[in-house]
C-alpha positions in Angstrom: -17.2 0.7 -14.0 -19.1 0.9 -11.0 -18.8 -3.1 -10.3 -14.9 -2.9 -11.6 -14.6 -0.6 -8.8 -16.8 -2.4 -6.2 -14.3 -5.6 -7.0 -11.3 -3.2 -6.6 -11.1 -4.1 -2.5 -9.9 -7.5 -3.4 -6.7 -7.0 -5.6 -6.4 -4.2 -3.0 -6.0 -6.8 0.0 -4.3 -9.0 -2.0 -1.0 -6.2 -2.7 -1.5 -5.1 0.9 -1.0 -9.0 2.0 2.0 -9.2 -0.4 3.5 -6.1 0.7 3.2 -7.1 4.9 4.8 -9.8 3.9 7.7 -8.4 1.6 8.6 -5.9 4.6 9.2 -8.6 7.1 11.7 -9.9 5.3 15.6 -9.7 6.5 16.4 -8.8 3.2 16.8 -5.3 2.2 15.3 -5.5 -1.3 12.4 -7.1 -0.5 11.6 -4.5 2.5 11.8 -2.1 -0.7 10.0 -4.0 -2.4 7.3 -4.5 0.1 6.6 -0.6 1.0 6.4 -0.3 -2.8 3.4 -2.3 -3.1 2.2 -0.7 0.2 2.4 2.5 -2.1 0.4 0.6 -4.7 -2.1 -0.5 -2.4 -2.5 2.5 -0.7 -3.5 3.6 -4.1 -6.3 1.0 -5.2 -7.8 1.2 -1.3 -7.8 5.3 -1.9 -9.5 4.8 -5.4 -12.2 1.8 -3.5 -12.4 4.3 -0.9 -13.9 7.5 -2.6 -16.0 5.4 -4.7 -17.8 3.4 -1.8 -17.9 7.1 0.4 -15.2 5.2 3.0 -14.0 8.4 3.8 -12.2 7.0 7.3 -10.2 4.4 5.1 -9.2 7.4 2.3 -7.3 9.3 5.3 -5.8 6.3 6.8 -4.3 5.5 3.4 -3.2 9.0 3.2 -1.4 8.8 6.4 -0.1 5.1 5.5 1.4 6.3 2.3 3.4 8.8 4.2 4.6 6.1 6.5 5.4 3.8 3.1 7.3 6.7 2.0 9.5 6.8 4.8 9.9 3.3 4.7 11.1 3.2 0.9 13.4 6.0 2.3 14.9 4.6 4.9 15.2 1.4 3.2 17.0 2.7 0.6 19.5 4.7 2.6 20.4 1.3 4.5 21.4 0.3 1.1 23.9 2.6 0.3 
């Protein structure tokens, strides 16, 4: 299990990069998916951060999750 958690940082990084690409889109549905993926990346980073005792990263991801929830809400509001 420890080696699996060690590798978790790579999918977390890939999901974060993909999310960043999507939130930069001019299309609202893509931005919404980007913020949703950012929330997935927050969970992945927290899991890895707890495993690695990277507490500053865990706290950072908590704050970023709040901004990503706001991004989801703002983009849903923009659609209707």
